[in-house]
N, C-alpha and C positions, 0 to 999 in steps of 0.2 A: 490148276489141274496138273498133276505130275506127268511128264513126258516119259512113257515107259521105254522109249527107244534110247533114252539117255543112259550112258554107262554108269554114271554116278548120281545117286539120289540123296539129297540132303534131308535128313530126318529131323534135325533140330540142333539148336545150340543152347548153351547155358553159361551162367557166370557163378562161380563159387567164390564167395567172400571169405576173408580170413576168419578162421575159427580154430583156436588151438585144440579144441576137443573133437574136431571133425574126424570121422573114421568110417570107412566103408569096408565091411567084412568081405572075405573072399567071394567073388561073384563073377559072372560073365554075361555078355550080351549076344543077341543074335545079329547085331550090327557092329561095324568098326567104330572106334572112337579115337579122336585126336585130342590130347590135353595140351593146352598152351599155358605154361607157367609164367605168370606176370610178376609175381613177387613172392617172397617167402621160400619155404622148402616143403616138398612133398616126398614122403617115403612110400615106396611101392614094392610089394612082393609079387613077383610074376615068374612063372617057370622055375620056382625054387630059388630064385635070386632076388636079393634086396637091392633096390636102386634108390638113389636120391636125386630128385629134380629140383633145380633152382631157377630163379628168374632168367628167362631166355631159353629154357629147355622145352623140347617137344616130346611128349610121351605118346606112343601109339599102342593101343590095345586092339589086337585083331579079334574079330568075331569068334566067340566060343572059347577064348583063352581066359582062364581064371586069373583074377588079379585082386589083391587087397591093397587099399590105399589109406593113408592117414597123414594128417598134417603134423609138421614139426611144432612142438608146443612152444618153443622159444621164438620161433620165426614162422608164424602161421602162413599157410599157403593161400594164394589167390590164383584162380585159373579161369580161362575161357575153355569150354569144351564143345566139341563138334562131333555129332554122331551122323554116320552116313552108311549107305549101302553101295556096293560096286558090283555090277553084274559079273564081271570077269574075276573079281576078287583081287585085291592088291597083291603084287608079287611079294615074296618075303622082304619085310622091311625091318630096320633096326628099331628096337623099342625106344631108344633115347637118341635124340638128335639135337644139336645146338642151333638156335636161331639168334645168333649174336647181334645181327643188325636190327632185329625186332620187326622185320617186315610182316611175318606171319602173325605176330602178336597184334599189330595194329589192324591188319586186315581181318583178323578174327573178331576184334571188337566191332568193327564196322559191320561184318556179317551178322553178328548177334543183334545189333540195332535194327538191321533190315529185316531179320527174321521176326523180331518182336512186333514191328509195325506194319510189315507188308504181307502179301499173300504168300503161302508156302511155295518155294521153288520158283520165285520170280526170276526174270532174266538177270537182274542185278545180283541177286543172291548166288545164282549159279556162276556168274562171271567172277565173283569174289571167291567162291569155292575153288574154281579152276586156278585162280591166281595163287591161292594157298597151296594147291597141289603142285603147281609148277615150281614154286619156291622151295617147297619141301623136297621135291625131286632133285633140285639143284644142290641143296644142302647135303643130301645123301651122296650124290655123285661126286661132289667136290668138297669133302670134309676139311675142316681146319687142321693145320699142323698141330700135333699133340702138345708141343710146348706152348704155342700160342693159346690153345684152348685152355690149358692149365692156368696160364697167367690171366686170361680174360675171366675165368671162373673166379679167381682170387679177387680181381677188380670188382666183379659183380657182388660178391659176398660182402666185401668191405667198402662198398660204394659210399657209405655215410661217414667214413673215417678218412683221416689223412693217410695217403699211400705214397711211399717214397720209392725212388728208382732202385735203391738197394733191396727193399723188400721184394720187388718184382723180380730182380735178378736172382735173389735167393730162391724164389718160387720156381723160377726156370732152371735152377741149378747150373747157372752159367756165371762167368765173371761179368761185371757190369759192362765192360767194353764189348765183349763178344755177344752179350745178350742184346744190347741196343742194335748192333749191326745185324744180327740174325733176325730179330723181330721185324726190323724195317724191311728186310729182304722178303719176308713172308707176307707182310701186311701193307707195305708201302708207307708206313708211318713209324715214328718213334713210339716207344711204349707210353710215354707221358702224353703225347699227342693223341694216341688212341684212347687212353683213359679219359682225357678231356672230352673227346667225342662221345664216349659212352655216358659220361655224366650228363652231357647236354641232351642226348637222346632220352635218357631216363627221366630227366626233368620235364622234357616235352611230353613224354607219355603220361606222367603224373598230372600235368596241367590239363591234358585232354581227357583223361580217363577217371580222374578222381575229383573230389571237392576239397582236397587238402589245401591248407593255407600256403601262400608263397613262402612264408618263413619255414614251414615244415618241409616243403618240397626242396628248398635250398639246402636244408640239413640232410635230407635223405639222399639227395643226389651228390652231396659233397661239394656243392658250389658255394658254400660259406654262408652268405647272407642274402637278404632280399635285394639289396643294391647290386651285388655282383650278379645275381640271377637275372635281374632286369637288364643290366648292361650286356650280359652274354646273349640274351634273347634278341636284343636290338641288333647286335653285331651279326648274329647268324641267321635270324629270321626276319629282321627288319621291322619288328613290332614288339610290344610288351607281352609278358606272360598273360596278363588279364585280357588283352585284346585277342590273343591267340586262343584262349580258352573260350571266349564267347563266340568267336568266329568258327572254331572247330565244332562246337555244339550245333551250329546252324548248317554247316556245309561239309562236315567230315574232313575238314582241312587239317591234315596231319603235318603240314609244313615240310619244307625241304630238308633233305639229309644234310646235317651240318658238316659232314666230311671229316 
């Protein structure tokens, strides 16, 4: 039973699987909607502006706002989506926000699983929803440096390819030496260390959220081959990809942040 005193009411969640032909003509909802892009690209026309969301992006559609959505044909989009009502109504929020660490992505997956098997608006579902809102607010309040965001977007789009420091420096429009120093000042890591962390997080997500083979996951995350994928997981998570996958299905164990 829904608690009417609660400020935020979860109406439902869903999972959009990759489909190059997916297209939603211009429409609007009576509720708010948060779109969590997990892979691929989504193109959105909202308020007369065209936006493109990639893996790690969050899109917010306020109730009553007309928006048109379609998948990129060459890189079909996959999303989790969350619909909700809020009594006071969200304050003006940006349409596009970056969830680089993937915290909202993983929590949205968990929330969807709980929504599918549990009673609506259970205590756990609402705790997960509030966790998403808290992290969403943090991302809006403390946005990434523009240069770092541009470089991380490049890393995400080219995750399955070899990426060099020179390419990243060119993306940042800085000399290699100045780029490394500036990037470390904003993130606490060198660019290549950050890239490695992103690769590991992406591989962990694919292990937990898909049935892809370890060979394919190693390729998509840029970790080379199954041997290196397994060695990397043992070093960061203390277990193999296969064990992590089976354990995660049973316990929602998303593993530790590899740092």
